[in-house]
C-alpha positions in Angstrom: 2.2 153.8 144.1 5.1 152.5 142.1 4.4 151.1 138.6 5.4 147.7 137.3 8.1 149.2 135.2 9.6 150.8 138.3 9.7 147.5 140.1 11.0 145.5 137.2 12.7 147.9 134.8 13.2 146.5 131.2 16.9 146.2 130.3 17.8 148.6 127.5 19.4 147.0 124.4 23.0 147.8 123.6 23.4 151.0 121.6 24.5 149.1 118.5 21.4 146.9 118.2 19.1 149.6 116.6 21.9 150.4 114.1 22.3 146.8 113.3 18.6 146.3 112.8 18.5 149.3 110.5 21.5 148.0 108.6 19.9 144.5 108.1 16.7 146.1 106.9 18.6 148.3 104.6 20.6 145.3 103.2 17.3 143.5 102.7 15.8 146.3 100.7 19.0 146.8 98.7 19.1 143.1 98.0 15.4 143.2 96.9 16.1 146.3 94.8 19.4 145.4 93.2 19.5 141.6 93.5 15.9 140.5 93.5 16.7 136.9 92.5 19.6 136.3 94.8 18.0 133.7 97.1 16.2 131.9 94.2 19.5 131.8 92.3 21.4 130.5 95.4 18.8 127.8 96.1 19.0 126.6 92.5 22.8 126.8 92.3 23.1 124.8 95.5 20.8 122.1 94.0 23.0 121.9 90.9 26.2 121.7 93.0 24.7 119.1 95.3 23.8 116.8 92.4 27.2 117.4 90.8 29.1 116.6 94.0 27.1 113.4 94.5 28.1 112.2 91.0 31.7 113.3 91.6 31.8 111.3 94.9 30.6 108.2 93.1 33.4 108.7 90.6 36.0 109.1 93.2 34.8 105.9 95.0 35.1 104.1 91.7 31.3 103.5 91.5 29.2 104.0 88.4 25.6 104.4 89.4 23.2 104.6 86.5 19.5 105.4 86.4 18.8 101.7 85.7 20.8 100.8 88.9 18.6 103.3 90.8 15.4 101.7 89.4 16.5 98.1 90.4 17.3 99.3 93.9 13.8 101.0 94.1 12.2 97.7 92.9 13.8 96.1 96.0 13.1 99.0 98.4 9.5 99.8 97.3 8.3 96.8 95.3 4.6 97.5 95.7 4.6 101.2 94.9 3.0 102.1 91.5 5.6 103.0 89.0 3.4 103.1 85.9 -0.3 103.6 85.5 -1.5 103.0 82.0 -5.2 103.0 80.9 -6.2 102.3 84.5 -3.8 99.4 85.0 -1.2 99.8 87.8 2.3 98.4 87.2 4.4 98.4 90.4 8.2 98.9 90.5 8.4 95.1 91.0 6.1 94.4 88.1 8.2 96.5 85.7 11.5 95.0 87.0 10.3 91.4 86.6 8.8 91.9 83.1 12.0 93.6 81.9 13.9 90.6 83.3 11.7 88.3 81.2 12.5 90.3 78.1 16.2 90.3 78.9 16.0 86.5 79.3 14.2 86.1 75.9 16.9 88.0 74.0 19.6 86.3 76.0 18.3 82.9 74.9 17.2 83.6 71.3 19.7 86.2 70.1 23.5 86.4 70.2 23.5 89.9 71.6 26.8 91.2 73.0 27.3 94.0 75.4 27.3 97.3 73.5 25.2 96.0 70.6 22.4 98.3 69.3 18.7 97.4 69.3 16.2 99.7 67.6 12.8 100.2 69.2 9.8 101.3 67.1 6.9 101.5 69.6 4.3 103.9 70.7 3.6 104.9 74.3 2.8 101.7 76.3 4.3 99.9 79.3 6.1 97.4 77.0 8.1 100.3 75.5 9.7 100.7 79.0 9.9 97.0 79.6 11.8 96.4 76.4 14.0 99.4 77.0 14.9 98.3 80.5 15.3 94.6 79.5 17.8 95.5 76.8 19.6 97.9 79.1 20.1 95.0 81.6 21.9 93.2 78.7 24.2 96.2 78.2 22.6 97.0 74.8 22.4 100.5 73.3 18.7 101.2 72.6 17.7 103.4 69.6 14.4 105.1 70.0 12.7 105.4 66.6 10.2 108.2 65.9 7.0 106.3 64.9 5.8 109.3 62.9 8.8 109.0 60.5 8.0 107.0 57.4 9.6 104.9 54.7 12.8 106.4 53.3 13.5 108.5 56.5 12.7 105.5 58.7 15.0 103.2 56.7 17.7 105.9 57.1 17.3 106.0 60.9 17.5 102.2 61.1 20.6 102.0 59.0 22.4 104.9 60.7 22.3 103.2 64.1 23.3 99.8 62.7 21.1 97.7 65.0 21.3 93.9 65.4 17.6 93.8 66.2 14.5 95.9 65.5 11.6 95.6 67.9 8.2 96.8 66.6 5.0 97.5 68.5 1.8 95.7 67.6 0.1 99.0 66.4 3.0 99.8 64.0 2.9 96.6 61.9 1.7 98.7 58.9 4.8 100.8 59.2 7.0 97.7 59.4 5.3 96.3 56.3 6.3 99.4 54.3 10.0 99.1 55.2 10.4 95.3 55.5 11.2 94.6 51.8 14.1 97.2 51.9 15.3 96.5 55.4 18.9 95.2 55.7 18.8 91.4 55.8 21.2 91.2 58.8 18.6 93.0 61.1 16.6 90.5 63.1 13.0 91.8 63.4 10.7 91.1 66.5 7.1 92.2 66.9 5.1 92.6 70.1 2.6 89.9 69.2 2.0 86.2 70.1 2.5 85.1 66.5 4.0 86.6 63.3 2.3 86.9 59.9 5.5 88.1 58.3 8.2 85.6 57.0 11.4 85.7 59.1 9.9 88.0 61.7 9.8 86.7 65.3 7.0 87.1 67.8 7.9 88.3 71.3 4.8 88.2 73.5 4.6 84.4 73.5 8.2 84.1 74.5 7.9 86.7 77.2 5.1 84.7 78.9 7.3 81.5 78.9 10.5 83.3 80.1 12.0 83.3 83.6 11.6 86.4 85.8 15.1 85.9 87.2 17.5 88.7 86.7 20.3 88.3 84.1 23.9 88.4 85.3 24.6 91.9 86.7 27.9 92.2 84.8 25.9 92.2 81.5 24.3 95.6 82.2 26.8 97.2 84.5 28.4 100.3 83.2 32.2 100.9 83.5 32.0 104.6 82.4 29.3 107.2 82.7 30.3 108.6 79.3 29.6 105.3 77.5 26.6 105.3 75.1 23.4 103.8 76.3 20.7 105.4 74.0 20.3 106.8 70.5 17.6 109.5 70.3 16.9 110.8 66.9 16.8 114.5 66.2 16.4 116.4 62.9 18.9 118.9 64.1 19.5 121.8 61.7 19.8 120.0 58.3 19.0 116.8 56.5 17.6 113.5 57.6 17.2 112.6 61.3 20.4 112.0 63.1 21.0 109.6 66.0 22.2 111.6 68.9 24.4 109.6 71.2 23.1 109.6 74.8 25.4 108.6 77.6 24.7 107.5 81.1 25.9 111.0 82.2 23.2 112.7 80.1 20.5 110.4 81.4 21.5 111.2 85.0 21.4 114.9 84.2 18.0 114.7 82.5 16.6 112.6 85.3 17.5 115.3 87.8 15.3 117.9 86.1 12.0 117.2 88.0 13.9 117.1 91.3 15.6 120.4 90.5 12.2 122.0 89.9 11.0 120.8 93.3 9.2 117.5 92.5 9.3 114.8 95.2 8.7 111.1 95.6 5.0 111.8 96.6 4.3 113.4 93.2 2.4 111.7 90.4 3.7 112.7 87.0 1.5 112.7 83.8 3.4 111.9 80.6 1.5 112.4 77.3 4.5 113.2 75.2 5.9 110.4 73.0 8.5 108.3 74.8 10.9 108.4 71.8 11.4 112.1 72.8 14.1 112.9 75.4 11.6 115.0 77.3 9.4 112.0 78.0 12.0 109.3 78.4 14.9 111.1 80.2 13.1 113.9 82.1 9.8 112.0 82.5 10.6 108.3 83.1 14.1 109.0 84.3 12.8 111.8 86.5 10.3 109.4 88.1 13.1 107.0 88.9 15.3 109.7 90.3 12.4 110.6 92.7 11.0 107.2 93.3 7.7 108.6 92.1 4.7 107.4 90.1 4.1 108.0 86.4 0.7 108.1 84.6 1.5 107.2 80.9 -0.9 108.2 78.1 -1.0 106.5 74.8 -1.5 109.8 73.0 -2.2 113.3 74.2 -5.9 114.2 74.3 -6.9 117.8 75.1 -10.5 116.8 75.9 -9.4 114.1 78.4 -6.4 115.9 79.9 -7.9 117.4 83.0 -10.3 114.5 83.7 -7.2 112.2 83.7 -5.4 114.6 86.0 -8.4 114.4 88.5 -8.8 110.7 88.1 -5.2 109.8 88.9 -4.5 112.7 91.3 -1.8 114.0 89.0 0.5 116.7 90.6 3.1 117.2 87.9 2.5 117.5 84.1 4.9 117.6 81.2 4.2 119.9 78.2 5.5 121.4 75.0 4.2 124.8 74.0 1.6 123.4 71.6 0.1 121.2 74.3 -0.6 124.2 76.5 -2.2 126.0 73.5 -4.4 123.0 72.8 -5.6 123.0 76.4 -6.4 126.7 76.3 -8.3 126.3 73.0 -10.7 123.8 74.6 -14.2 125.1 75.5 -14.3 126.6 79.0 -15.8 124.2 81.5 -16.8 124.7 85.2 -14.3 123.4 87.7 -11.2 123.7 85.5 -9.2 124.7 88.6 -10.4 121.6 90.4 -7.2 119.5 90.2 -4.0 118.9 92.2 -1.5 119.8 89.5 1.2 122.1 91.0 4.1 121.9 88.5 4.1 122.0 84.7 7.6 121.2 83.3 8.4 121.7 79.6 9.4 124.2 76.9 8.2 126.3 74.0 5.1 128.0 75.6 4.3 131.5 74.3 3.9 134.4 76.7 0.2 134.9 76.0 -0.6 131.2 76.3 1.5 131.1 79.5 -0.6 133.9 81.1 -3.9 132.4 79.8 -3.0 128.9 81.2 -2.3 130.3 84.7 -5.4 132.5 84.7 -7.6 129.6 83.5 -6.2 126.5 85.2 -5.0 128.0 88.5 -1.9 128.3 90.5 0.3 125.9 88.5 4.0 126.7 88.6 5.2 126.8 85.0 8.8 125.3 84.9 10.1 126.3 81.5 13.5 124.9 80.5 15.9 124.9 77.5 18.0 121.9 76.3 18.8 120.2 73.1 18.7 116.3 73.1 22.4 116.1 72.1 23.5 119.4 73.7 25.8 120.0 76.6 24.0 123.1 78.0 20.7 123.4 79.8 18.8 126.4 81.3 16.0 126.2 83.8 13.5 129.0 84.6 13.5 128.4 88.4 11.9 131.8 89.1 8.7 131.5 87.0 9.5 134.6 84.9 6.9 134.5 82.1 8.5 134.0 78.7 12.0 133.1 79.9 13.6 129.7 79.3 16.0 130.2 82.1 18.4 132.4 83.9 22.2 132.7 84.2 24.7 134.3 86.5 28.5 134.4 87.1 28.5 131.1 89.0 26.4 129.3 86.5 28.6 130.3 83.6 31.6 129.2 85.7 30.3 125.6 85.7 28.5 125.7 82.3 30.4 128.1 80.1 28.3 129.5 77.2 28.1 132.6 75.0 25.8 134.3 72.5 27.6 135.4 69.4 26.8 137.5 66.4 25.4 135.7 63.4 25.1 136.5 59.7 21.6 135.5 58.5 22.4 136.0 54.8 25.6 133.8 54.9 24.1 131.5 57.5 27.2 131.5 59.6 28.7 133.2 62.7 30.3 136.6 62.1 34.0 136.7 62.5 36.1 139.9 62.9 39.2 140.9 61.0 41.3 138.7 63.3 39.1 135.7 62.6 37.4 135.6 66.1 33.7 135.4 66.8 32.1 138.4 68.6 29.7 138.3 71.5 26.4 140.2 71.3 25.3 142.8 73.8 22.5 142.2 76.3 19.2 142.6 74.6 20.5 141.5 71.2 19.8 138.1 69.6 22.8 135.9 69.2 23.7 132.3 68.4 23.9 130.2 71.6 27.2 128.2 71.8 28.4 126.2 74.8 32.0 125.2 75.6 33.0 121.6 75.1 35.3 120.4 77.9 35.8 117.3 80.2 32.9 118.3 82.5 30.5 119.3 79.6 31.3 116.9 76.8 29.5 116.6 73.4 28.9 113.0 72.4 27.9 113.6 68.8 25.9 111.4 66.5 26.1 107.7 65.6 27.0 106.5 62.2 28.3 109.8 60.7 31.4 111.6 62.0 30.8 114.5 59.6 27.5 115.4 61.3 29.3 115.5 64.7 32.0 117.8 63.3 29.5 120.1 61.7 27.9 120.8 65.2 31.2 122.1 66.5 32.8 125.5 66.2 36.6 125.8 66.5 38.8 128.8 67.2 35.9 130.8 68.5 37.5 133.3 70.8 41.1 131.9 71.0 43.2 129.2 69.4 42.3 125.7 70.4 38.9 126.4 72.0 35.9 124.3 71.0 32.2 125.0 71.3 28.9 123.2 70.6 26.7 125.0 68.1 23.1 124.7 69.4 21.6 126.2 66.2 19.4 128.4 68.4 19.3 132.1 68.6 18.7 133.5 72.1 18.5 136.9 73.9 19.8 137.6 77.3 18.2 140.6 79.0 19.7 143.0 81.5 18.4 140.9 84.4 20.2 137.8 82.9 17.1 136.1 81.9 17.3 134.1 78.6 14.7 134.0 75.9 14.4 131.7 72.9 14.3 133.8 69.7 14.5 131.5 66.7 16.2 128.5 64.9 19.0 129.0 62.4 19.8 127.0 59.3 17.5 124.9 57.3 15.0 124.0 60.0 11.9 125.2 61.8 9.8 124.0 64.7 6.2 122.9 64.3 3.9 120.8 66.6 6.8 120.5 69.1 9.1 118.9 66.5 12.1 120.1 64.5 11.4 120.0 60.7 14.4 119.7 58.5 13.6 121.6 55.3 16.1 119.6 53.2 14.3 116.3 54.1 10.9 117.8 53.0 12.5 119.2 49.8 14.0 115.8 48.9 10.6 114.2 49.2 8.8 116.8 47.1 11.4 116.8 44.2 10.9 113.0 43.8 7.7 114.0 41.9 8.3 114.0 38.2 6.6 117.4 37.6 8.7 119.3 40.3 11.9 121.0 39.1 12.9 122.6 42.5 11.4 122.9 45.9 12.3 125.6 48.6 10.9 124.7 52.0 10.7 127.1 54.9 8.6 128.0 57.9 6.0 130.8 58.2 4.4 132.3 61.2 0.7 131.7 61.8 -1.1 133.9 64.4 -1.7 132.2 67.8 0.4 129.2 66.9 3.8 128.2 68.4 6.6 127.6 66.0 6.2 127.9 62.2 4.1 126.1 59.7 5.7 124.4 56.7 5.5 126.1 53.3 7.0 125.0 50.0 7.8 127.3 47.1 7.7 125.1 43.9 9.2 125.4 40.4 7.5 123.2 38.0 9.3 121.4 35.2 8.9 122.9 31.7 5.4 122.3 30.3 4.4 120.4 33.4 1.3 121.1 35.5 0.9 120.9 39.3 -0.8 117.6 40.3 -2.3 118.4 43.7 -3.5 114.9 44.3 -0.1 113.4 43.7 1.5 116.1 45.8 -0.8 115.2 48.7 -0.1 111.5 48.4 3.6 112.1 48.3 3.9 114.2 51.4 1.6 112.1 53.6 3.2 108.9 52.5 6.9 109.8 53.0 6.8 112.5 55.7 5.6 112.6 59.3 2.4 114.6 59.7 4.1 117.6 61.4 6.6 117.9 58.4 4.0 118.0 55.6 3.9 121.5 54.2 0.6 123.3 55.0 1.1 125.8 52.3 2.3 125.6 48.7 3.5 128.5 46.5 4.1 128.0 42.7 6.7 130.4 41.3 8.3 130.8 37.9 11.8 131.5 39.2 13.6 130.5 42.3 15.5 133.4 44.0 19.0 132.6 45.2 21.6 134.2 47.4 25.0 135.5 46.3 26.4 132.1 47.2 23.7 130.4 45.1 21.7 129.1 48.1 17.9 129.2 47.9 16.7 132.6 49.2 14.3 132.0 52.1 14.2 135.3 54.0 11.9 137.2 51.6 9.6 134.2 51.2 9.3 133.9 55.0 8.5 137.6 55.3 5.8 137.4 52.6 4.1 134.5 54.3 1.0 132.9 52.8 -1.3 135.9 52.3 -3.1 135.8 48.9 -3.9 139.5 49.2 -0.2 140.4 48.8 1.1 137.4 46.9 0.3 137.1 43.2 1.6 133.6 42.8 -0.8 130.7 43.1 -1.2 129.5 46.7 -2.5 126.2 48.1 -3.5 124.9 51.5 -3.3 121.4 53.0 -6.9 120.9 54.1 -6.9 117.8 56.3 -10.7 117.6 56.4 -10.7 117.1 52.6 -7.4 115.2 52.6 -6.2 117.4 49.7 -4.4 120.6 48.8 -6.9 123.3 47.9 -6.6 126.7 46.5 -5.9 129.3 49.2 -8.4 132.1 48.8 -8.7 135.3 50.8 -11.7 133.9 52.6 -9.8 130.7 53.5 -6.7 132.8 54.6 -9.0 134.8 56.9 -10.4 131.6 58.5 -6.8 130.3 59.1 -5.5 133.5 60.7 -8.6 133.9 62.8 -8.3 130.4 64.2 -11.6 129.1 62.7 -9.7 126.4 60.9 -7.7 124.0 63.1 -4.1 123.4 61.9 
């Protein structure tokens, strides 16, 4: 009897097919072995190129499409979709559009604002922050976001540096307004988010909003003629001195708004924002990102570790924003049952330590950590699209083609880039820490700072590798490994990072030396186990025959400095060490830290529970480094 195969013989494949199959499998294994991130890199690069080409097409068509334009279109397209959820109240796209129209109408009627005028905004996280921002943007105003943690002298400096016509203050910040009002420039018109004003010559806004029309203001008031024109000022302490107003253009907002989309977020996502809106992370990446996607944002007045996951469950949050400290705070919360019972799939932010990253994933489930790097005023950004723990991003030949950058050798003693005998900077090898610099060109411009040309010039490096080239100095030291992953290493200059904020040491020193018993103050950051960034420490030289008044010291720093900038540790020395160029010597002080077992000078600790500086004993030091005392 003949078999089935005899009746219907299977056709033999051509002789080249097995060889091709083996070749394809070999290529696959070679790719996995030698180029393990090829497809991930390609997908990310295609996203970047797609977004860039879209903006280039708008430019070629003579169209300037801003994030605000996109929001207005969404308010027409999906008017009933929730845009903001705040303390349980839903604000739809139409609601936000109409209330921002009301605010635009108020200022159109009551103030002689011209297109391009600056309005400063001092408000906490609340829907009216966004309403005022959008309303003023519809009038073509540049909006300056003021950090509500900044106090008195620094706040007055911020206001004067951006030269606003109007200052708008939130109802919960009237105490801060009262502090600065006597010394505020007389030509600044002040408005408060209240129905009536208790201050002379200060206008109330809420009553006028209620009476205003919801009709949109003329479109030509808010329309942009150029993507590179300024639209926001966001303050950054940068590397030295008082806060500086970084100029933010429409182009930068569009780039920032694309971040969530680039990491894989969609219009169906619900984004949870607990970071302050005066930060570019919350305003550009968070609010701007929601608009780019057409998604929903859950806005929190202030971050709460104890309420975080319950909020995520309550509002079905799928995307969260973080800074490194935020993740650590969550990991430090008591373990509860059902901590993985949530819908969060993406966490986007920066500054999380490796150990916290691992603990976060282990404890809270399969959340993709999307770490990125980017300075508010910078022209370079890295995104960790592969999920490599500890890395802020990844580069390759094609990425550097579009966004040219380098890591160069840096002299820590002289606090400047190292130049060879020919006067050129030198690149570091892979695995070595180097100063991150990014090329300034037409496609990647640097817009600088408002109010001070010198600050802008100080952030630029000229004649770096050849005559005529120009680079933006990020002030950050980075390491690139042999797989082209990038890792943040440290800050340079007179600054350190604490509680997710840059602290300018000169600003802190200036506040301390205002005290009549202080001769000199040297401020720097010291590492504390299991904490991101560095805690502030001040080495003090007392005036001849003066004694340290700890009570006055405490009052001084809490009155004039934001909480994150107040030095946690004090060290009283008899002599201040200086470098060969007569700069204050910080490196040895940083290395010595705050250990009373090895330091013979008197040490003090800012005990927030006692609202005072107290003597730092060995027992207290042990409690700090073991985490028993919350910093």
